[in-house]
Each structure stands twice: as C-alpha cells, then as structure tokens.
KEROMAR-329484 format. One record per residue (C-alpha): residue in three letters; x, y, z. Coordinates in steps of 0.02 Angstrom, whole numbers, always signed. Layout:
BEGIN
<'ala',<X,Y,Z>>
...
end
This chain:
BEGIN
<'met',<+4322,+5738,+6023>>
<'ala',<+4209,+5760,+5873>>
<'phe',<+4219,+5639,+5728>>
<'lys',<+4113,+5624,+5572>>
<'ile',<+4092,+5486,+5442>>
<'his',<+4076,+5528,+5258>>
<'cys',<+4022,+5412,+5117>>
<'ile',<+4086,+5409,+4939>>
<'asp',<+3977,+5306,+4822>>
<'val',<+4098,+5234,+4694>>
<'gln',<+3951,+5193,+4577>>
<'asn',<+4044,+5044,+4503>>
<'ala',<+3976,+4873,+4456>>
<'leu',<+4021,+4805,+4629>>
<'gln',<+3928,+4948,+4716>>
<'asn',<+4076,+4996,+4826>>
<'tyr',<+4072,+5130,+4959>>
<'ile',<+4228,+5219,+5020>>
<'trp',<+4207,+5276,+5201>>
<'leu',<+4301,+5427,+5267>>
<'leu',<+4323,+5455,+5454>>
<'glu',<+4352,+5640,+5492>>
<'his',<+4427,+5718,+5647>>
<'glu',<+4327,+5878,+5637>>
<'ala',<+4445,+5993,+5732>>
<'ser',<+4591,+5958,+5614>>
<'gln',<+4487,+5910,+5460>>
<'glu',<+4604,+5762,+5440>>
<'val',<+4523,+5606,+5369>>
<'ile',<+4556,+5421,+5353>>
<'ala',<+4504,+5334,+5192>>
<'ile',<+4445,+5156,+5220>>
<'asp',<+4466,+5036,+5073>>
<'pro',<+4488,+5172,+4940>>
<'thr',<+4433,+5095,+4775>>
<'glu',<+4481,+5243,+4665>>
<'ala',<+4605,+5381,+4706>>
<'ala',<+4522,+5516,+4599>>
<'leu',<+4358,+5502,+4696>>
<'val',<+4447,+5523,+4863>>
<'glu',<+4551,+5670,+4800>>
<'lys',<+4398,+5757,+4727>>
<'tyr',<+4292,+5732,+4883>>
<'cys',<+4430,+5792,+5001>>
<'lys',<+4459,+5947,+4894>>
<'glu',<+4273,+5990,+4888>>
<'gln',<+4251,+5964,+5076>>
<'gln',<+4419,+6045,+5122>>
<'leu',<+4481,+5886,+5204>>
<'ser',<+4659,+5825,+5221>>
<'leu',<+4694,+5640,+5193>>
<'ser',<+4805,+5581,+5335>>
<'gln',<+4786,+5390,+5344>>
<'ile',<+4725,+5242,+5241>>
<'trp',<+4649,+5086,+5320>>
<'leu',<+4631,+4924,+5222>>
<'thr',<+4529,+4772,+5270>>
<'his',<+4592,+4647,+5140>>
<'trp',<+4685,+4631,+4975>>
<'his',<+4546,+4627,+4845>>
<'lys',<+4573,+4755,+4707>>
<'asp',<+4409,+4849,+4735>>
<'his',<+4471,+4887,+4912>>
<'ile',<+4651,+4937,+4877>>
<'gly',<+4645,+5001,+4698>>
<'gly',<+4665,+5185,+4739>>
<'val',<+4806,+5169,+4864>>
<'pro',<+4963,+5176,+4752>>
<'glu',<+4905,+5339,+4675>>
<'leu',<+4852,+5414,+4843>>
<'ile',<+5023,+5384,+4923>>
<'gln',<+5125,+5426,+4768>>
<'ser',<+5154,+5609,+4808>>
<'arg',<+5141,+5610,+4998>>
<'asn',<+5193,+5512,+5150>>
<'ile',<+5030,+5437,+5216>>
<'pro',<+5030,+5287,+5333>>
<'val',<+4938,+5137,+5262>>
<'tyr',<+4865,+5017,+5391>>
<'gly',<+4816,+4842,+5341>>
<'pro',<+4824,+4655,+5379>>
<'arg',<+4997,+4587,+5417>>
<'glu',<+4945,+4419,+5344>>
<'glu',<+4916,+4498,+5174>>
<'leu',<+5078,+4597,+5161>>
<'ser',<+5133,+4491,+5013>>
<'lys',<+4978,+4546,+4918>>
<'ile',<+4975,+4727,+4983>>
<'pro',<+5160,+4776,+4985>>
<'phe',<+5123,+4960,+5016>>
<'ile',<+5056,+4930,+5193>>
<'ser',<+5169,+5030,+5310>>
<'his',<+5082,+4982,+5472>>
<'pro',<+5042,+4794,+5472>>
<'leu',<+4907,+4744,+5596>>
<'glu',<+4856,+4586,+5687>>
<'his',<+4710,+4524,+5792>>
<'glu',<+4683,+4624,+5953>>
<'gln',<+4813,+4755,+5906>>
<'gln',<+4767,+4936,+5945>>
<'phe',<+4819,+5106,+5881>>
<'asn',<+4760,+5286,+5897>>
<'phe',<+4694,+5423,+5784>>
<'his',<+4681,+5592,+5872>>
<'gly',<+4654,+5507,+6039>>
<'leu',<+4528,+5383,+5969>>
<'lys',<+4568,+5201,+6008>>
<'ile',<+4552,+5083,+5860>>
<'glu',<+4543,+4895,+5892>>
<'ile',<+4585,+4763,+5763>>
<'ile',<+4484,+4603,+5749>>
<'ala',<+4544,+4464,+5634>>
<'val',<+4402,+4390,+5531>>
<'pro',<+4471,+4258,+5410>>
<'gly',<+4352,+4178,+5286>>
<'his',<+4322,+4297,+5141>>
<'thr',<+4512,+4310,+5130>>
<'leu',<+4636,+4228,+5248>>
<'gly',<+4701,+4390,+5322>>
<'his',<+4543,+4497,+5325>>
<'ile',<+4536,+4618,+5472>>
<'val',<+4405,+4742,+5533>>
<'tyr',<+4420,+4906,+5629>>
<'phe',<+4315,+4927,+5786>>
<'ile',<+4299,+5095,+5875>>
<'asp',<+4209,+5070,+6040>>
<'ala',<+4204,+5257,+6083>>
<'leu',<+4106,+5294,+5923>>
<'asp',<+4008,+5129,+5917>>
<'val',<+4078,+5102,+5743>>
<'leu',<+4137,+4949,+5647>>
<'phe',<+4220,+4958,+5476>>
<'cys',<+4201,+4778,+5420>>
<'gly',<+4250,+4770,+5236>>
<'asp',<+4176,+4615,+5155>>
<'thr',<+4153,+4502,+5307>>
<'leu',<+3984,+4562,+5372>>
<'phe',<+3857,+4643,+5256>>
<'ala',<+3687,+4716,+5296>>
<'met',<+3578,+4559,+5297>>
<'gly',<+3721,+4455,+5226>>
<'cys',<+3904,+4409,+5232>>
<'gly',<+4050,+4394,+5112>>
<'arg',<+4081,+4243,+5004>>
<'val',<+4203,+4115,+5072>>
<'phe',<+4345,+4134,+4945>>
<'glu',<+4508,+4090,+5032>>
<'gly',<+4459,+4027,+5203>>
<'thr',<+4341,+3892,+5263>>
<'his',<+4158,+3901,+5312>>
<'glu',<+4213,+3861,+5489>>
<'gln',<+4328,+4013,+5491>>
<'met',<+4193,+4126,+5422>>
<'tyr',<+4065,+4062,+5548>>
<'his',<+4183,+4100,+5693>>
<'ser',<+4230,+4269,+5619>>
<'leu',<+4048,+4319,+5609>>
<'ala',<+4023,+4259,+5788>>
<'arg',<+4161,+4379,+5842>>
<'leu',<+4068,+4524,+5762>>
<'ala',<+3899,+4467,+5828>>
<'ala',<+3972,+4479,+6004>>
<'leu',<+4008,+4666,+5987>>
<'pro',<+3892,+4788,+6078>>
<'pro',<+3718,+4786,+5996>>
<'arg',<+3726,+4975,+5966>>
<'thr',<+3882,+4956,+5857>>
<'gln',<+3855,+5036,+5687>>
<'val',<+3904,+4922,+5543>>
<'tyr',<+3993,+5006,+5396>>
<'cys',<+4024,+4875,+5262>>
<'thr',<+4095,+4913,+5090>>
<'his',<+3956,+4868,+4968>>
<'glu',<+3775,+4916,+4935>>
<'tyr',<+3715,+4736,+4932>>
<'thr',<+3572,+4757,+5055>>
<'leu',<+3426,+4735,+4936>>
<'ala',<+3497,+4577,+4857>>
<'asn',<+3537,+4512,+5031>>
<'ala',<+3362,+4556,+5093>>
<'lys',<+3285,+4453,+4952>>
<'phe',<+3387,+4302,+5004>>
<'ala',<+3352,+4332,+5190>>
<'leu',<+3165,+4329,+5152>>
<'his',<+3189,+4167,+5054>>
<'ala',<+3288,+4090,+5199>>
<'glu',<+3169,+4148,+5336>>
<'pro',<+2999,+4187,+5256>>
<'asp',<+2909,+4196,+5423>>
<'asn',<+3031,+4318,+5505>>
<'leu',<+2929,+4478,+5532>>
<'ala',<+3084,+4585,+5561>>
<'ile',<+3155,+4529,+5393>>
<'gln',<+2988,+4565,+5307>>
<'ala',<+2984,+4741,+5378>>
<'arg',<+3165,+4775,+5338>>
<'tyr',<+3146,+4711,+5160>>
<'thr',<+3005,+4835,+5130>>
<'glu',<+3109,+4979,+5200>>
<'val',<+3266,+4931,+5102>>
<'glu',<+3166,+4919,+4942>>
<'arg',<+3098,+5094,+4973>>
<'gln',<+3272,+5163,+5009>>
<'arg',<+3347,+5090,+4851>>
<'leu',<+3205,+5153,+4742>>
<'leu',<+3252,+5326,+4805>>
<'asn',<+3438,+5289,+4785>>
<'ile',<+3466,+5307,+4973>>
<'cys',<+3615,+5220,+5053>>
<'thr',<+3555,+5079,+5166>>
<'leu',<+3706,+5091,+5282>>
<'pro',<+3757,+5092,+5420>>
<'ser',<+3663,+4948,+5498>>
<'thr',<+3688,+4896,+5680>>
<'ile',<+3737,+4733,+5761>>
<'glu',<+3566,+4730,+5846>>
<'ile',<+3474,+4744,+5679>>
<'glu',<+3587,+4612,+5600>>
<'leu',<+3553,+4489,+5742>>
<'glu',<+3368,+4505,+5703>>
<'thr',<+3374,+4505,+5513>>
<'asn',<+3536,+4427,+5451>>
<'pro',<+3518,+4238,+5422>>
<'phe',<+3707,+4214,+5428>>
<'leu',<+3721,+4288,+5603>>
<'arg',<+3570,+4186,+5655>>
<'ala',<+3643,+4019,+5599>>
<'asp',<+3665,+3911,+5754>>
<'ser',<+3800,+3794,+5688>>
<'ile',<+3939,+3784,+5559>>
<'glu',<+3833,+3660,+5461>>
<'ser',<+3682,+3775,+5451>>
<'phe',<+3796,+3922,+5406>>
<'lys',<+3876,+3821,+5265>>
<'arg',<+3705,+3769,+5201>>
<'leu',<+3648,+3952,+5198>>
<'arg',<+3809,+4012,+5114>>
<'asp',<+3795,+3878,+4980>>
<'met',<+3613,+3924,+4952>>
<'lys',<+3657,+4108,+4935>>
<'asp',<+3801,+4071,+4814>>
<'asn',<+3672,+3990,+4699>>
<'phe',<+3525,+4105,+4735>>
end
C-alpha cells in the first residue's frame, strides 16, 4: 500500500494549502479542503491524477470554495462534518467523532475538534502517521476561537496532543513564521522555540513550505499545546489575537 501526499500552494492572502492524498497504484487522489477548483484540476491534469474523493474539515469558504465546481460534472463523494451540513449542503458522506471509513484499504479515523467552528473535524490516518487538521492545530499555533468556546478548543487540542508523537501534522495555512514570532514572545526562554524560529525564518526566506510538522515537535514548541489549563490557554489565545 503506497500513498503519497502532494501540496498545492494556493498563494492567496490567507496562505492556504490544498493537500492531495494519492493512492499510487491507481493514481486516485483525495483533495482536502480544496480552496479553488481550477488549481486542483490543473494539478491533477499535470500529474496525471484522478480526483476520487473530497474531504472537508469545516465550513469556512477558503476550505470549501472549490467544491461546487469540482463535483459539477462528476459524481465524487464529499466527506465532511455532519454538524455543519446546513452550511455545507453538498456533503454526501456526513461524519461524526470516532467514525471510520476506508480509502483503498487505508483506515481513516474522524476526531471532532470543536472550537474554531462548532462542527470542525480532522482526519487521522494511523497507518501513515498522518493528521489532516484544517484550522484547529497549526504549526506553533492554533485556530482562532470563532464559534466555540475556549474550553472546547482547549479540549480539542488535548485530543490531538494525545496522538502518537510521530504523527505528521498537515494543517491548511502557512502561518508558521507568524506563529513562531508569537511563540517566542510567549516563551522567550524556550530553546526549542528559539531554534525552530531560526529554521522557519530560513525556510520562508527561501519560500519553502514549513509543513508537515509532527505532534512531538508541537509539544515542544507550540505554546497552545503546552498550556496546562483552560485559563492559561485562554490568556494565550487572547494575547495572540491582539499580537
């Protein structure tokens, strides 16, 4: 079972990435949170890939914008959060916490992570050590608390922090440098953060993608995963919102 992950840099103001998970034998791919249809179509054509599924983490437009066009002319299953069906009516396969499904024999596990939005879900693939986490967990950061509560977000991040340390973290935005600046502000004496900040700065100067991260690296360098209480998490999130 050979699988490969591709990255499409949307190059928009929000610095979105569209991740594609390819089953190499069939060249079938899944598009995760496809911002723009044309970019997915172009990439698949160039790489001779066939789009066979779409996975969505939450309803925000920069995550679902390309879906209507992608499913317009073909019958592609769209997986997404059951709790956000009213906002994403084109979901054909609604998903809930701890639900599982398969892609070419690969087991996908759903974890509910409310906070950024109320129905936000993530896709965990233990066999590949991969997590597609949308806007809940970022490299050195986390999503803003828009619809949920700080308590929900704190517990959602704790769920992700408990995944195997080797798990690779594929989030949907290139926010790592901005997050690293805040992390250094929040924990100026953290040597791991200092070292990572230097490396991330180098990567971005060269226009290199800073992802994926890993759960292990995030536990060392992400202040939001290191918060030891809801109160300290809320204080950090408020600080970051005004940083």
